[in-house]
C-alpha positions as CSV (number, residue, x, y, z in Angstrom):
1,M,0.0,0.0,0.0
2,S,1.4,3.4,-0.9
3,K,1.8,6.4,1.5
4,H,-0.8,8.3,-0.5
5,V,-3.5,5.7,-0.1
6,A,-2.8,5.5,3.7
7,R,-3.2,9.2,4.0
8,A,-6.5,9.3,2.1
9,P,-8.7,8.6,5.2
10,A,-7.1,11.5,7.1
11,V,-7.5,13.9,4.2
12,V,-11.1,12.9,3.8
13,L,-11.7,13.4,7.5
14,L,-10.1,16.9,7.5
15,L,-12.1,17.9,4.4
16,A,-15.4,16.7,6.1
17,L,-14.6,18.7,9.2
18,A,-13.8,21.8,7.2
19,V,-17.1,21.5,5.3
20,A,-19.1,20.8,8.5
21,A,-17.6,23.6,10.6
22,P,-19.8,26.6,10.9
23,E,-18.6,29.8,9.3
24,P,-17.8,32.4,12.0
25,S,-20.5,35.0,12.4
26,R,-19.5,38.5,11.1
27,A,-21.9,40.0,13.7
28,A,-19.8,38.5,16.5
29,D,-16.7,40.1,15.1
30,G,-18.4,43.2,13.7
31,D,-18.2,44.6,10.2
32,P,-15.9,47.6,9.9
33,A,-17.8,48.9,6.7
34,L,-21.1,48.9,8.6
35,G,-19.3,50.6,11.6
36,L,-18.0,53.3,9.3
37,T,-21.5,53.9,8.0
38,L,-22.8,54.1,11.6
39,A,-20.0,56.5,12.5
40,Q,-20.7,58.7,9.5
41,E,-24.4,58.8,10.3
42,W,-24.2,59.4,14.0
43,C,-20.8,60.8,14.9
44,A,-19.3,62.7,11.9
45,K,-21.1,65.9,12.8
46,C,-18.6,66.4,15.6
47,H,-15.8,63.7,15.2
48,A,-13.4,63.1,12.4
49,T,-14.4,59.5,11.6
50,G,-11.8,58.8,8.9
51,R,-8.0,58.3,8.9
52,Y,-7.4,62.0,8.1
53,G,-8.8,65.4,8.9
54,D,-9.8,67.4,11.9
55,S,-13.0,66.9,13.9
56,P,-15.7,69.5,13.0
57,L,-16.0,70.1,16.7
58,A,-12.5,70.9,18.0
59,I,-13.0,69.3,21.4
60,A,-14.3,66.0,19.9
61,P,-11.4,63.6,19.4
62,P,-10.9,62.1,16.0
63,F,-11.9,58.4,16.0
64,R,-8.5,57.4,14.7
65,E,-7.0,58.6,18.0
66,L,-9.5,56.9,20.4
67,H,-7.3,53.8,20.8
68,K,-4.6,56.1,22.2
69,R,-7.0,57.1,25.1
70,Y,-9.0,53.9,25.6
71,D,-9.0,50.2,24.7
72,V,-11.8,50.7,22.2
73,E,-13.2,47.2,23.0
74,D,-13.9,48.6,26.5
75,L,-16.2,51.2,24.9
76,A,-18.8,48.5,24.2
77,E,-20.5,48.8,27.5
78,S,-20.7,52.6,27.3
79,L,-22.2,52.3,23.8
80,A,-24.8,49.9,25.1
81,E,-25.8,51.8,28.2
82,G,-25.4,55.3,26.6
83,I,-22.3,57.4,26.5
84,L,-22.9,60.0,29.2
85,V,-19.4,61.4,29.3
86,G,-17.1,62.8,26.6
87,H,-17.1,66.3,25.6
88,P,-19.7,68.6,27.2
89,T,-21.9,68.9,24.2
90,M,-21.9,65.2,23.4
91,P,-25.4,63.8,23.2
92,S,-26.2,60.5,24.8
93,F,-26.3,57.5,22.4
94,R,-27.4,53.9,22.8
95,F,-26.6,51.3,20.2
96,D,-27.8,47.7,19.8
97,P,-25.3,44.9,20.1
98,D,-24.8,44.5,16.3
99,Q,-24.2,48.2,15.9
100,I,-21.7,48.1,18.8
101,D,-19.8,45.2,17.2
102,N,-19.7,47.0,13.9
103,L,-18.6,50.3,15.4
104,I,-15.9,48.7,17.5
105,A,-14.7,46.7,14.5
106,Y,-14.4,50.0,12.6
107,L,-12.5,51.7,15.5
108,K,-10.1,48.8,15.7
109,S,-9.5,49.1,11.9
110,L,-8.3,52.7,12.5
111,E,-5.5,51.4,14.8
112,R,-3.6,50.0,11.9
């Protein structure tokens, strides 16, 4: 019996496991593109939401710098409960879990 024939069952098993394994959920990891859309819709009036440019409101930090102040993943709880701190004119926001995952994924993408 050749080596190739002996390996065939292992290869078939690995292929079967790969096909049967569920695909990771994008919602659990967040979708940075949807996070950018959310940031542009809700935050861009005051914050620079992209990689360049100044925030329209000088006291509002650019999103690309948030990771220098906070672990952006730690912002999830505040986004769920409502951000009540920040700059004095910042309104209170509450986002649903999918929106939070997407926004955090976008903020993480700005760290690179």
